[in-house]
Structure formats: C-alpha cells, structure tokens
C-alpha positions as CSV (number, residue, x, y, z in Angstrom):
1,X,-4.8,18.6,16.6
2,X,-4.3,14.9,17.1
3,X,-8.0,14.3,17.7
4,X,-8.8,15.9,14.4
5,X,-6.4,13.7,12.6
6,X,-7.8,10.7,14.4
7,X,-11.3,11.7,13.5
8,X,-10.5,12.2,9.8
9,X,-8.6,8.9,9.7
10,X,-11.6,7.1,11.3
11,X,-14.0,8.7,8.9
12,X,-12.0,7.7,5.9
13,X,-11.6,4.1,7.3
14,X,-15.3,4.0,7.9
15,X,-16.1,5.0,4.4
16,X,-13.7,2.6,2.9
17,X,-15.1,-0.2,5.1
18,X,-18.6,0.6,4.0
19,X,-17.8,0.7,0.3
20,X,-19.3,-2.3,-1.4
21,X,-16.7,-4.8,-2.5
22,X,-18.0,-4.8,-6.1
23,X,-16.6,-1.3,-6.5
24,X,-13.1,-2.4,-5.7
25,X,-11.1,-3.3,-8.7
26,X,-9.8,-6.9,-9.0
27,X,-6.2,-5.7,-8.9
28,X,-5.0,-4.7,-5.5
29,X,-5.2,-1.2,-4.3
30,X,-2.4,0.8,-2.8
31,X,-2.9,2.5,0.5
32,X,-2.9,5.9,-1.3
33,X,-5.6,4.7,-3.7
34,X,-7.7,3.5,-0.8
35,X,-7.3,6.9,0.8
36,X,-8.3,8.6,-2.4
37,X,-11.4,6.4,-2.7
38,X,-12.3,7.3,0.9
39,X,-12.0,11.1,0.2
40,X,-14.0,10.7,-3.0
41,X,-16.8,9.0,-1.1
42,X,-16.8,11.7,1.5
43,X,-16.8,14.4,-1.2
44,X,-19.7,12.8,-2.9
45,X,-21.6,13.1,0.4
46,X,-20.9,16.9,0.5
47,X,-17.8,17.1,2.6
48,X,-15.9,20.1,1.1
49,X,-12.7,19.4,3.0
50,X,-12.7,15.9,1.6
51,X,-13.1,17.3,-1.9
52,X,-10.0,19.5,-1.4
53,X,-8.0,16.5,0.0
54,X,-9.2,14.4,-2.9
55,X,-7.9,16.9,-5.4
56,X,-4.6,17.4,-3.6
57,X,-4.0,13.6,-3.6
58,X,-4.8,13.3,-7.3
59,X,-2.5,16.2,-8.1
60,X,0.4,14.9,-6.0
61,X,0.4,11.6,-7.8
62,X,0.9,12.6,-11.4
63,X,2.7,9.4,-12.4
64,X,-0.4,7.3,-11.5
65,X,-3.0,9.7,-12.9
66,X,-3.4,8.0,-16.3
67,X,-3.9,4.7,-14.6
68,X,-6.5,6.1,-12.2
69,X,-8.2,7.9,-15.1
70,X,-8.8,4.5,-16.8
71,X,-9.8,2.7,-13.6
72,X,-11.9,5.4,-12.0
73,X,-13.6,7.5,-14.6
74,X,-15.9,9.0,-12.1
75,X,-13.0,10.8,-10.4
76,X,-12.3,12.8,-13.5
77,X,-15.9,13.9,-14.4
78,X,-14.6,17.4,-15.0
79,X,-12.6,16.2,-17.9
80,X,-15.5,14.6,-19.8
81,X,-15.5,15.6,-23.4
C-alpha cells in the first residue's frame, strides 16, 4: 500500500515538474492546486484514476472552485455553454 502511494506521489511530482512554467499562473499556487494540476495532466494522458482523483479534489474544495474556474477554464470543459 505504501509503495502505491509513493508511486502515485512520484508520478504527480513528475508531471508537475515537467509542466512548462508558462502554464503556471503568476500568482503562487497552493499545494492543493499543484496536486490538482498534476492529476489533470495525468487525466489528459488517459489515466482514469487520475481523472477520478481530479474530480474528487475539485469537488472537495467548493470555496475555491470559482477562483479555479476563472484561472483554469480547461478544468471545467464540461460546463462550457
């Protein structure tokens, strides 16, 4: 179980580290937002578990959702009108 958590953490860290700096907003990111960005990147590459984790993290942080919706429109593609 610990090895799985370590593997997931390493994968998320790798994705975050490989993300071009131009996609990082000028304002600082919280650790939670960095984690969400990592899961979003993995989800875009086809990792279904990352997609589920991404959705869970978005859902758990309702107070920040409006802020994220403005900053990361690609996360909310399903709400496009």
